VOKEVEX-135316 format. One record per residue: residue in three letters; x, y, z of N, C-alpha, C in turn. Coordinates in steps of 0.001 Angstrom, whole numbers, padded with zeros to 6 digits, always signed. Example, Ala and Ser with C-alpha at 12.3 -4.5 7.8 and 13.67 -1.06 7.14 Angstrom:
<nodes>
ALA+013190-005690+007800+012300-004500+007800+013200-003300+007800;SER+012850-002250+007080+013670-001060+007140+012900+000030+007870;
</nodes>
This chain:
<nodes>
UNK-169956-163722+076264-170992-162735+076577-171178-162672+078093;UNK-171208-161458+078642-171376-161298+080083-172805-161599+080493;UNK-172986-161791+081798-174323-162005+082343-175226-160818+082006;UNK-174677-159623+082103-175456-158425+081806-175889-158408+080345;UNK-174963-158665+079432-175307-158664+078018-176377-159710+077706;UNK-176253-160871+078329-177238-161922+078107-178621-161527+078592;UNK-178690-160916+079775-179980-160476+080307-180592-159388+079412;UNK-179762-158441+078987-180251-157349+078144-180734-157863+076790;UNK-179993-158805+076206-180398-159394+074934-181717-160144+075058;UNK-181875-160888+076128-183110-161648+076328-184302-160709+076462;UNK-184124-159600+077168-185212-158649+077333-185573-158006+075997;UNK-184557-157627+075241-184830-157012+073941-185505-158013+072988;UNK-185053-159245+073006-185678-160288+072183-187151-160428+072550;UNK-187450-160494+073829-188841-160622+074270-189676-159440+073771;UNK-189148-158229+073870-189889-157046+073450-190111-157042+071937;UNK-189026-157213+071171-189113-157094+069719-189882-158247+069070;UNK-189603-159454+069499-190115-160618+068786-191419-161168+069349;UNK-191778-160733+070557-192966-161297+071190-193978-160209+071584;UNK-193550-159270+072415-194507-158329+073008-195038-157306+072002;UNK-194151-156628+071288-194617-155597+070350-195557-156169+069292;UNK-195250-157321+068689-196224-157885+067750-197569-158207+068395;UNK-197543-158786+069595-198794-159173+070247-199657-157962+070569;UNK-199053-156911+071112-199845-155764+071534-200347-154944+070348;UNK-199781-155134+069173-200341-154544+067965-201412-155453+067372;UNK-201142-156739+067306-202087-157657+066667-203348-157875+067501;UNK-203183-157949+068810-204318-158234+069687-204690-157025+070535;UNK-203693-156232+070918-203946-155112+071821-204592-153924+071155;UNK-204449-153792+069831-205100-152696+069130-206590-152995+068977;UNK-207417-151994+069193-208865-152125+069007-209161-151866+067533;UNK-209357-152926+066776-209559-152791+065331-210989-152423+064976;UNK-211896-152429+065938-213294-152096+065682-213548-150618+065937;UNK-213235-150160+067139-213528-148778+067515-212333-147849+067380;UNK-211135-148425+067245-209934-147608+067166-209197-147567+068493;UNK-207984-147052+068456-207179-146957+069667-206636-148312+070087;UNK-206336-148429+071376-205795-149657+071942-206617-150068+073152;UNK-206702-151378+073347-207383-151880+074535-206589-151514+075782;UNK-207312-151350+076878-206687-150995+078149-205858-152130+078733;UNK-206234-153352+078411-205560-154499+079028-205788-155739+078190;UNK-204911-156717+078380-205103-158058+077844-205160-159022+079017;UNK-206117-159933+078965-206186-160974+079983-204963-161877+079858;UNK-204687-162641+080886-203502-163482+080878-203573-164611+079851;UNK-204772-164839+079267-204869-165797+078172-204666-165128+076815;UNK-204352-163815+076832-204074-163093+075605-205270-162437+074959;UNK-206448-162546+075540-207649-161941+074957-207812-160505+075436;UNK-208343-159621+074563-208499-158220+074963-209601-158038+076002;UNK-209412-157055+076873-210387-156709+077900-211057-155405+077473;UNK-212369-155444+077275-213107-154268+076797-213359-153313+077959;UNK-212724-152175+077909-212906-151125+078907-212880-149777+078185;UNK-213427-148718+078783-213263-147386+078189-211792-147046+077994;UNK-211510-146228+077007-210134-145890+076655-209668-144652+077398;UNK-208511-144748+078028-207936-143609+078745-206899-142907+077870;UNK-206822-141598+078036-205828-140825+077281-204428-141336+077566;UNK-204144-141657+078808-202782-142058+079165-202388-143378+078502;UNK-203355-144240+078233-203057-145498+077556-202776-145264+076076;UNK-203632-144498+075419-203465-144259+073986-202152-143525+073722;UNK-201841-142527+074543-200614-141761+074320-199374-142587+074627;UNK-199439-143427+075629-198283-144289+075921-198041-145285+074786;UNK-199125-145806+074205-198938-146731+073092-198359-146010+071877;UNK-198764-144769+071649-198172-143989+070552-196677-143834+070768;UNK-196288-143448+071982-194861-143336+072298-194151-144670+072094;UNK-194737-145751+072588-194067-147055+072578-193744-147500+071160;UNK-194692-147337+070246-194437-147817+068887-193553-146859+068099;UNK-193647-145561+068350-192674-144645+067741-191267-144969+068221;UNK-191127-145201+069507-189817-145510+070071-189311-146854+069569;UNK-190204-147812+069402-189802-149112+068865-189212-148957+067468;UNK-189819-148096+066649-189267-147843+065331-187892-147214+065403;UNK-187724-146272+066335-186420-145626+066494-185366-146627+066944;UNK-185771-147615+067723-184840-148620+068229-184499-149687+067197;UNK-185198-149690+066078-184875-150635+065027-185824-151807+064881;UNK-186969-151781+065573-187951-152850+065381-188449-152792+063944;UNK-188418-153914+063252-188807-153928+061851-190255-154342+061629;UNK-191044-154342+062712-192472-154600+062589-193216-153342+062149;UNK-194548-153396+062092-195359-152287+061588-195515-151149+062602;UNK-194395-150586+063016-194451-149556+064051-195167-148304+063555;UNK-195022-147959+062286-195688-146758+061764-197202-146897+061851;UNK-197710-148035+061417-199151-148253+061470-199654-148224+062908;UNK-198927-148874+063796-199347-148928+065194-199312-147542+065833;UNK-198246-146790+065580-198122-145468+066176-199204-144531+065654;UNK-199437-144542+064351-200460-143657+063784-201856-144088+064203;UNK-202055-145375+064419-203337-145868+064923-203648-145213+066273;UNK-202633-145083+067115-202817-144443+068418-202899-142924+068288;UNK-201988-142328+067538-201955-140865+067416-203226-140322+066785;UNK-203692-140954+065735-204904-140476+065069-206125-140618+065967;UNK-206179-141713+066717-207294-141896+067650-207256-140830+068740;UNK-206073-140553+069241-205938-139506+070252-206427-138172+069698;UNK-206008-137826+068519-206398-136534+067930-207908-136456+067735;UNK-208528-137537+067286-209963-137515+067003-210806-137435+068264;UNK-210368-138109+069326-211266-138306+070460-210853-137616+071757;UNK-209608-137228+071900-209151-136745+073206-208780-135268+073242;UNK-208631-134619+072117-208206-133224+072129-209418-132322+072299;UNK-209439-131564+073411-210555-130665+073711-210423-129352+072942;UNK-211459-128535+073017-211473-127272+072273-210352-126335+072703;UNK-209912-126442+073964-208839-125557+074441-207459-126186+074252;UNK-207373-127269+073486-206134-127968+073128-205626-128899+074223;UNK-206260-128950+075383-205856-129887+076426-206423-131267+076124;UNK-205958-132266+076876-206377-133647+076646-207492-134040+077595;UNK-208558-134591+077037-209587-135222+077860-209002-136495+078475;UNK-209656-136993+079520-209100-138141+080225-209626-139486+079768;UNK-210911-139570+079358-211537-140881+079171-212621-140798+078109;UNK-212627-141791+077204-213734-141922+076259-214240-143353+076304;UNK-215507-143529+075960-216087-144872+075930-215517-145633+074742;UNK-215799-146922+074684-215252-147735+073604-215711-147263+072229;UNK-216836-146527+072155-217299-145997+070871-216768-144598+070593;UNK-215894-144081+071479-215305-142771+071276-216051-141633+071942;UNK-217179-141902+072578-217937-140864+073277-217199-140434+074540;UNK-217083-139120+074742-216368-138619+075918-217105-139015+077192;UNK-216378-139638+078116-216920-139986+079426-216419-139044+080505;UNK-215197-138569+080361-214617-137627+081313-213914-136551+080508;UNK-214596-135425+080350-214050-134320+079561-213215-133390+080425;UNK-212967-133771+081671-212216-132921+082579-210732-132904+082268;UNK-210037-132040+082993-208599-131845+082831-207880-132517+083981;UNK-206925-133393+083659-206060-134020+084654-204629-133764+084219;UNK-203834-133154+085082-202475-132772+084719-201658-133969+084250;UNK-201897-135117+084849-201154-136324+084482-201308-136626+083000;UNK-202522-136525+082492-202771-136848+081092-202111-135863+080139;UNK-201917-134627+080572-201296-133631+079691-199829-133974+079432;UNK-199150-134490+080442-197756-134872+080258-197601-135941+079195;UNK-198465-136945+079236-198356-138016+078243-198835-137568+076870;UNK-199770-136638+076834-200164-136085+075539-198973-135406+074875;UNK-198245-134588+075624-197073-133914+075064-195996-134910+074653;UNK-195834-135995+075402-194835-137004+075057-195210-137718+073761;UNK-196484-138077+073617-196926-138740+072392-196768-137819+071190;UNK-197085-136543+071361-196951-135593+070262-195489-135408+069867;UNK-194592-135411+070852-193159-135351+070537-192737-136579+069748;UNK-193239-137741+070135-192904-138970+069423-193407-138916+067989;UNK-194636-138414+067801-195180-138304+066459-194396-137333+065597;UNK-194005-136208+066177-193235-135210+065421-191875-135771+065018;UNK-191212-136448+065940-189893-137007+065640-189989-138104+064583;UNK-191036-138905+064653-191155-140045+063748-191679-139668+062370;UNK-192621-138706+062314-193340-138454+061068-193161-137042+060514;UNK-192507-136172+061286-192165-134866+060754-193244-133813+060913;UNK-192949-132637+060397-193787-131450+060559-195149-131601+059912;UNK-195227-132366+058833-196476-132447+058072-197635-133018+058887;UNK-197326-133829+059893-198397-134414+060694-199110-133436+061598;UNK-198519-132278+061837-199149-131284+062699-199020-131551+064176;UNK-198170-132517+064545-198057-132876+065970-197410-131752+066775;UNK-196475-131034+066171-195841-129926+066887-196857-128826+067188;UNK-197688-128498+066212-198692-127466+066448-199626-127827+067588;UNK-200024-129091+067657-200890-129531+068753-200178-129422+070089;UNK-198890-129765+070095-198119-129709+071345-197944-128272+071812;UNK-197638-127370+070900-197466-125960+071273-198772-125399+071815;UNK-199892-125767+071185-201189-125288+071669-201475-125806+073073;UNK-201155-127067+073329-201363-127636+074664-200437-126980+075673;UNK-199166-126827+075328-198230-126179+076255-198665-124745+076555;UNK-199133-124044+075558-199606-122673+075755-200788-122638+076713;UNK-201719-123584+076559-202867-123646+077470-202413-123932+078896;UNK-201434-124815+079059-200922-125108+080397-200294-123864+081018;UNK-199463-123182+080258-198780-121999+080784-199766-120872+081091;UNK-200788-120744+080281-201755-119652+080447-202733-119904+081589;UNK-203228-121143+081696-204357-121409+082584-204022-122228+083830;UNK-202855-122864+083854-202597-123816+084934-201258-123625+085639;UNK-200389-122759+085143-199087-122557+085790-199265-121917+087157;UNK-198423-122323+088127-198561-121805+089489-197536-120722+089833;UNK-196677-120371+088878-195683-119324+089122-194429-119800+089815;UNK-194362-121090+090156-193185-121636+090835-192533-122761+090043;UNK-192888-122855+088789-192371-123935+087959-193304-125116+087867;UNK-194355-125125+088688-195311-126226+088690-196631-125828+088060;UNK-197573-126773+088118-198881-126585+087513-199947-127143+088445;UNK-201135-126560+088396-202214-127055+089244-202793-128330+088649;UNK-203438-129119+089497-203854-130474+089133-204997-130528+088135;UNK-205994-129665+088340-207168-129678+087480-207839-128316+087569;UNK-208981-128179+086943-209629-126861+086889-210124-126398+088258;UNK-210274-127321+089186-210740-126976+090535-209596-126841+091536;UNK-208363-127041+091109-207230-126947+092021-207211-128060+093043;UNK-207444-129287+092614-207524-130456+093495-206284-130568+094376;UNK-206505-131010+095600-205440-131293+096548-205563-132749+097014;UNK-204456-133373+097415-203107-132807+097442-202513-132683+096040;UNK-201487-131849+095941-200754-131731+094687-199846-132939+094539;UNK-199745-133429+093313-198988-134665+093062-197683-134347+092325;UNK-196643-135029+092744-195353-134899+092076-195359-135622+090727;UNK-196051-136747+090656-195979-137609+089482-196360-136912+088166;UNK-197451-136142+088087-197745-135460+086825-196640-134498+086406;UNK-195991-133869+087365-194885-132962+087031-193706-133731+086448;UNK-193482-134933+086952-192404-135749+086400-192649-136039+084923;UNK-193894-136317+084558-194176-136641+083161-194219-135392+082278;UNK-194587-134257+082821-194414-133006+082070-192928-132735+081838;UNK-192126-132982+082848-190671-132839+082729-190141-133756+081627;UNK-190575-135003+081654-190158-135975+080637-190531-135499+079238;UNK-191744-134972+079090-192183-134536+077762-191399-133323+077291;UNK-191100-132387+078196-190295-131229+077805-188906-131671+077354;UNK-188329-132647+078048-187019-133171+077654-187084-133862+076299;UNK-188217-134503+075996-188371-135143+074689-188446-134109+073572;UNK-189031-132945+073851-189164-131907+072830-187878-131121+072618;UNK-187068-130962+073629-185901-130081+073522-184965-130415+072366;UNK-184632-131687+072101-183698-131969+070994-184324-131845+069606;UNK-185657-131785+069519-186302-131809+068202-187029-130516+067864;UNK-187027-129541+068776-187712-128274+068533-186934-127167+069239;UNK-186546-126156+068499-185711-125085+069046-186473-124095+069916;UNK-187765-124253+070040-188567-123328+070854-188031-123324+072286;UNK-187561-122172+072802-186977-122140+074157-187986-122400+075274;UNK-189266-122389+074950-190271-122639+075985-190170-124050+076550;UNK-189687-124986+075742-189531-126350+076264-188470-126383+077352;UNK-187367-125681+077145-186341-125662+078189-186844-124915+079421;UNK-187601-123849+079220-188134-123123+080387-189010-124041+081227;UNK-189834-124842+080570-190686-125775+081315-189832-126798+082054;UNK-188846-127368+081359-187993-128373+081985-187211-127786+083151;UNK-186631-126604+082963-185832-125992+084030-186693-125677+085249;UNK-187918-125211+085005-188794-124879+086127-189152-126097+086953;UNK-189456-127200+086285-189827-128413+087010-188600-129023+087686;UNK-187451-128976+087010-186221-129492+087639-185921-128740+088928;UNK-186043-127414+088891-185775-126616+090089-186761-126962+091200;UNK-188029-127144+090840-189037-127492+091837-188720-128839+092472;UNK-188284-129775+091666-187917-131088+092202-186719-130985+093137;UNK-185666-130336+092673-184421-130283+093445-184574-129474+094722;UNK-185416-128445+094692-185546-127544+095835-186694-127891+096779;UNK-187697-128644+096271-188913-128852+097056-189304-130308+097211;UNK-189305-131063+096109-189790-132438+096181-188855-133332+096997;UNK-187551-133085+096895-186557-133947+097531-186166-133382+098890;UNK-186220-134219+099914-185806-133820+101257-184289-133649+101268;UNK-183784-132437+101550-182330-132230+101497-181567-133024+102547;UNK-182232-133406+103616-181540-134132+104683-181345-135606+104356;UNK-182323-136206+103668-182291-137655+103473-182194-138091+102005;UNK-182581-137225+101095-182654-137627+099693-183963-138288+099335;UNK-184912-138349+100275-186228-138936+100004-187062-137980+099163;UNK-187816-138518+098220-188685-137734+097363-190131-138007+097738;UNK-190798-136987+098283-192190-137141+098681-193105-137058+097462;UNK-194299-137624+097604-195239-137706+096481-196345-136655+096520;UNK-196741-136189+097716-197939-135354+097828-197659-134101+098647;UNK-198233-132974+098171-197959-131671+098767-199242-130848+098867;UNK-199156-129797+099684-200253-128854+099821-200198-127825+098691;UNK-201115-126865+098729-201188-125859+097665-199925-125017+097583;UNK-199231-124806+098719-198017-123982+098702-196742-124832+098628;UNK-196885-126091+098248-195769-127025+098090-195089-127381+099419;UNK-195863-127380+100494-195408-128000+101736-195864-129454+101723;UNK-195124-130364+102392-195566-131761+102416-197000-131885+102931;UNK-197786-132725+102295-199163-132935+102715-199201-133488+104136;UNK-200321-133286+104795-200457-133779+106168-200709-135279+106166;UNK-200439-135907+107300-200738-137314+107485-199862-138230+106651;UNK-200399-139408+106400-199644-140428+105670-199250-139944+104285;UNK-200142-139225+103607-199865-138791+102233-198555-138013+102137;UNK-198284-137170+103119-197080-136353+103081-195808-137106+103415;UNK-195943-138341+103859-194779-139159+104214-194450-140207+103160;UNK-195375-140443+102240-195212-141532+101279-194140-141213+100243;UNK-193297-142200+099967-192282-142126+098918-192366-143410+098097;UNK-192183-143306+096795-192219-144477+095920-190835-144712+095325;UNK-190211-145840+095645-188883-146115+095090-188827-146029+093569;UNK-189865-146503+092897-189879-146431+091443-189758-145016+090924;UNK-190385-144071+091616-190284-142676+091203-188927-142070+091550;UNK-188289-142562+092595-186899-142145+092853-186017-142507+091660;UNK-186175-143734+091174-185379-144160+090020-185734-143340+088781;UNK-187019-143095+088592-187460-142382+087386-186964-140937+087385;UNK-187104-140264+088514-186594-138893+088606-185080-138856+088437;UNK-184383-139827+089006-182924-139846+088870-182525-139917+087408;UNK-183167-140798+086672-182867-140920+085247-183165-139616+084506;UNK-184325-139022+084771-184722-137816+084039-183858-136614+084409;UNK-183490-136494+085668-182612-135382+086055-181237-135513+085398;UNK-180747-136732+085274-179483-136942+084572-179622-136541+083103;UNK-180738-136922+082477-180953-136547+081065-181044-135035+080920;UNK-181754-134390+081828-181876-132918+081793-180507-132263+081881;UNK-179681-132726+082809-178354-132135+082970-177540-132261+081686;UNK-177613-133399+081043-176875-133594+079790-177399-132665+078696;UNK-178717-132503+078620-179298-131673+077573-178968-130198+077747;UNK-178897-129739+078989-178639-128314+079221-177165-128029+079459;UNK-176327-129068+079458-174893-128866+079576-174412-128479+080951;UNK-174971-129116+081975-174526-128834+083337-174167-130147+084022;UNK-173409-130083+085115-173059-131326+085825-174314-132037+086345;UNK-174223-133338+086411-175338-134109+086951-175563-133727+088407;UNK-176792-133384+088790-177044-133011+090191-176704-134155+091146;UNK-176201-133804+092309-175909-134835+093319-177174-135573+093727;UNK-178331-134943+093492-179605-135585+093835-179803-136887+093094;UNK-179210-137045+091916-179386-138278+091147-178878-139474+091944;UNK-177661-139387+092436-177106-140486+093233-177856-140670+094539;UNK-178281-139568+095148-178987-139668+096427-180347-140333+096252;UNK-181044-140031+095157-182335-140662+094898-182176-142164+094737;UNK-181190-142582+093955-180955-144009+093756-180536-144675+095064;UNK-179680-144021+095810-179207-144604+097064-180348-144783+098061;UNK-181251-143795+098142-182370-143910+099081-183287-145054+098673;UNK-183585-145149+097370-184453-146228+096895-183806-147588+097119;UNK-182511-147692+096849-181817-148967+097047-181770-149367+098518;UNK-181544-148374+099374-181389-148681+100798-182702-149107+101446;UNK-183806-148514+101008-185070-148718+101715-186174-149356+100878;UNK-186035-149330+099551-187134-149764+098697-186889-151042+097932;UNK-185793-151751+098203-185525-153020+097542-185808-154178+098493;UNK-186530-155159+097997-186711-156410+098730-185736-157411+098127;UNK-184648-157668+098810-183611-158542+098265-184078-159986+098166;UNK-185026-160378+099005-185541-161755+098935-186246-161994+097605;UNK-187067-161059+097193-187777-161194+095913-186988-160594+094751;UNK-185978-159794+095058-185174-159178+094014-185858-158055+093274;UNK-186738-157315+093968-187551-156294+093296-187625-155012+094122;UNK-187958-153925+093427-188291-152667+094091-189763-152696+094479;UNK-190059-152265+095686-191434-152330+096184-192183-151034+095883;UNK-193474-151041+096166-194332-149911+095818-194033-148645+096603;UNK-194011-148739+097927-193956-147497+098698-193323-147702+100061;UNK-192613-146666+100488-192022-146577+101816-192382-145206+102369;UNK-192011-144961+103613-192185-143628+104189-190872-142856+104099;UNK-190963-141563+104320-189788-140706+104180-188680-141056+105164;UNK-189010-141747+106243-187977-142194+107176-187396-143560+106791;UNK-187826-144099+105648-187309-145370+105163-188088-146587+105618;UNK-189103-146406+106451-189875-147559+106920-190862-148023+105845;UNK-191327-149246+105981-192158-149893+104972-193583-149339+104980;UNK-194122-149120+103792-195529-148731+103657-196303-149760+102841;UNK-195829-150103+101632-196546-151040+100770-195529-151998+100136;UNK-195538-153272+100550-194523-154211+100065-194820-154829+098701;UNK-196005-154598+098147-196300-155109+096811-195330-154473+095824;UNK-194951-155205+094793-194020-154699+093777-194748-154610+092443;UNK-194603-153484+091757-195203-153279+090437-194150-153422+089345;UNK-194571-153898+088195-193665-154073+087066-192957-152781+086695;UNK-193702-151680+086626-193119-150436+086120-191907-150004+086936;UNK-191942-150217+088245-190820-149787+089083-189543-150551+088755;UNK-189686-151797+088319-188493-152581+087957-187863-152009+086686;UNK-188694-151585+085749-188176-150981+084521-187465-149664+084811;UNK-188013-148871+085722-187383-147588+086050-186094-147795+086845;UNK-186030-148857+087611-184781-149197+088302-183679-149452+087273;UNK-184011-150163+086200-183030-150418+085144-182553-149109+084531;UNK-183475-148216+084201-183076-146952+083559-182155-146152+084469;UNK-182493-146086+085742-181651-145332+086668-180265-145966+086791;UNK-180213-147278+086836-178923-147955+086964-178031-147751+085742;UNK-178627-147580+084560-177785-147368+083374-177044-146043+083433;UNK-177570-145063+084180-176845-143798+084308-176026-143732+085590;UNK-176443-144471+086606-175749-144392+087888-174582-145368+087973;UNK-174752-146541+087403-173746-147585+087572-173040-147982+086271;UNK-173492-147398+085146-172859-147673+083849-172775-149178+083610;UNK-171549-149729+083565-171432-151154+083253-171177-151995+084508;UNK-171851-151668+085575-171783-152524+086762-172672-153739+086482;UNK-172028-154796+085945-172795-155958+085483-173725-156512+086547;UNK-173244-156592+087763-174029-157230+088806-175313-156491+089114;UNK-175231-155184+089308-176428-154433+089707-177445-154334+088581;UNK-176976-154005+087382-177916-153849+086277-178513-155204+085902;UNK-177696-156243+085868-178212-157578+085547-179256-158014+086574;UNK-179031-157713+087851-180003-158074+088886-181317-157334+088677;UNK-181230-156066+088279-182448-155293+088017-183216-155877+086843;UNK-182495-156312+085796-183172-156913+084643-183842-158222+085049;UNK-183148-159027+085847-183757-160279+086301-185016-160010+087117;UNK-184980-158965+087944-186162-158618+088714-187339-158295+087820;UNK-187081-157600+086728-188141-157273+085779-188606-158498+085007;UNK-187676-159310+084539-188036-160429+083674-188914-161455+084384;UNK-188850-161486+085704-189750-162380+086416-191215-162063+086154;UNK-191529-160789+085933-192906-160366+085663-193366-160792+084270;UNK-192438-161198+083420-192749-161511+082024-192961-162999+081788;UNK-192793-163814+082829-192923-165268+082700-194390-165663+082852;UNK-195177-165356+081829-196619-165587+081848-196984-166748+080923;UNK-198181-167315+081095-198576-168453+080248-198585-168115+078755;UNK-199015-166917+078412-199006-166477+077019-197831-165516+076855;UNK-196845-165835+076059-195693-164941+075888-196112-163573+075365;UNK-195477-162538+075908-195783-161176+075504-196721-160453+076438;UNK-197353-161188+077350-198169-160592+078413-197265-160434+079634;UNK-197754-159769+080661-196967-159624+081876-197867-159627+083104;UNK-197256-159956+084215-197886-159726+085512-197552-158294+085921;UNK-198524-157589+086431-198276-156211+086843-197884-156075+088306;UNK-198301-157024+089156-198047-156871+090585-197566-158191+091192;UNK-196549-158071+092024-196010-159198+092778-196316-158977+094251;UNK-197049-159901+094841-197438-159755+096232-196277-159940+097190;UNK-196504-159532+098435-195472-159657+099459-195096-161108+099711;UNK-196013-162032+099383-195749-163460+099583-194969-164090+098436;UNK-194574-163262+097444-193809-163778+096321-194663-164361+095208;UNK-195978-164221+095308-196880-164713+094266-197413-163542+093441;UNK-197486-163746+092139-198020-162709+091282-199535-162622+091427;UNK-200042-161414+091399-201481-161179+091475-202086-161461+090111;UNK-203109-162273+090080-203725-162681+088817-204741-161625+088397;UNK-204427-160924+087348-205260-159847+086824-204815-159568+085394;UNK-205636-158880+084599-205217-158538+083239-203948-157689+083228;UNK-203190-157822+082162-201967-157039+081979-202336-155657+081460;UNK-201893-154624+082177-202217-153253+081795-201379-152826+080593;UNK-202031-152259+079582-201330-151807+078384-200320-150711+078703;UNK-200584-149921+079721-199709-148790+080039-198300-149214+080413;UNK-198120-150480+080803-196792-150926+081208-195828-151042+080037;UNK-196349-151131+078806-195461-151264+077652-194514-150070+077542;UNK-195006-148904+077883-194181-147681+077859-192936-147835+078727;UNK-193077-148394+079906-191935-148579+080802-190971-149624+080251;UNK-191510-150676+079675-190672-151740+079145-189851-151258+077955;UNK-190490-150509+077057-189770-149942+075918-188678-148997+076410;UNK-188988-148186+077418-187997-147263+077958-186787-147971+078532;UNK-187012-149077+079216-185889-149830+079788-185003-150404+078693;UNK-185615-150989+077671-184835-151558+076572-184062-150465+075844;UNK-184683-149300+075664-184001-148198+074979-182739-147793+075718;UNK-182811-147663+077030-181639-147204+077780-180576-148282+077887;UNK-180975-149536+077954-179982-150609+077919-179240-150594+076590;UNK-179969-150320+075513-179318-150241+074214-178303-149124+074141;UNK-178642-147965+074701-177706-146839+074708-176474-147153+075567;UNK-176718-147755+076713-175632-147964+077670-174716-149117+077268;UNK-175284-150138+076641-174528-151368+076422-174268-151672+074960;UNK-174843-150895+074056-174774-151165+072621-175215-152599+072351;UNK-176437-152914+072800-176980-154260+072654-177412-154476+071208;UNK-176988-155555+070567-177435-155827+069205-178925-156107+069127;UNK-179468-156008+067929-180918-156092+067778-181466-157503+067987;UNK-180693-158519+067764-181190-159880+067865-180176-160771+068578;UNK-180693-161773+069265-179821-162787+069841-179215-163575+068681;UNK-177917-163745+068648-177309-164488+067533-177782-165929+067505;UNK-177911-166513+066278-178388-167908+066190-177374-168872+066783;
</nodes>
């Protein structure tokens, strides 16, 4: 067995046999419904208001776990999240509310573009896993229609909220792109491809600097880079994430992979990797200089996904990315994780965010596709 296969098997074993059971058994809120926002490092749940992005990510994670072959109670876990989302987060106009209290009372009934992307992704997961009878497609079409009617900007993008908040963020568009790509193989409605194509064009023509391959995070109302530091900030993790999604888009629509995919990975590797710690860092500037040396777990998972399409079976690079991620998983209670690694090489002691499970499941899924990793480590 190669080093790469061993690393991939260990990660899948940790996810299937340790993390997924724990986050269902302890991470699910069995009193009020939904899922807890975080687990403390001793494995106990942290009581906080429930965010739409957490509930929808957990729905995706357990649906995807079932698709990957996890033989645990993925149906119960996924429906626990999906049903809670439907009861508490869907507004009268079909958009997703952002926040409810632990008893289900709406705390933030406003519209945040970021949350809409994950709502569409969770609904795609529910439709794929449970079929037409669940009504998940109807909810998704209603939400997409509301976005196109009330929030589209005419350039392939969408406004941030009902007040047109600035600066405009690239990240919510990335997750809308991801959700459209999730719907395309399971629903023949051409509107999903129109959404994906519009966002892909906006990314390739506007978000990415043609001279350097850097992907900026914040823009003005007319999609010019934001002023000051905000307009210079780039996140290596998002370079990897966009690279992976653009490659998937190209495959789905039957076109060559954009050259931007390799350029995004190359820019992140050149400027956003700390070789001493073996991790991708939080943020750099568009000129490649350092902005934030802290490393987040999610960026390591997205580095793995990007490497599976960019480097295929380059054992050294992909194995190194997996090792960088697995360091975050070495916690006192198995199945929990550290979310942040400080510049000094020490993990920041804080509760493990439930939202990170989505990234971890995504990394394991792509390793399975790329490497044909078996479901269990052999005895």
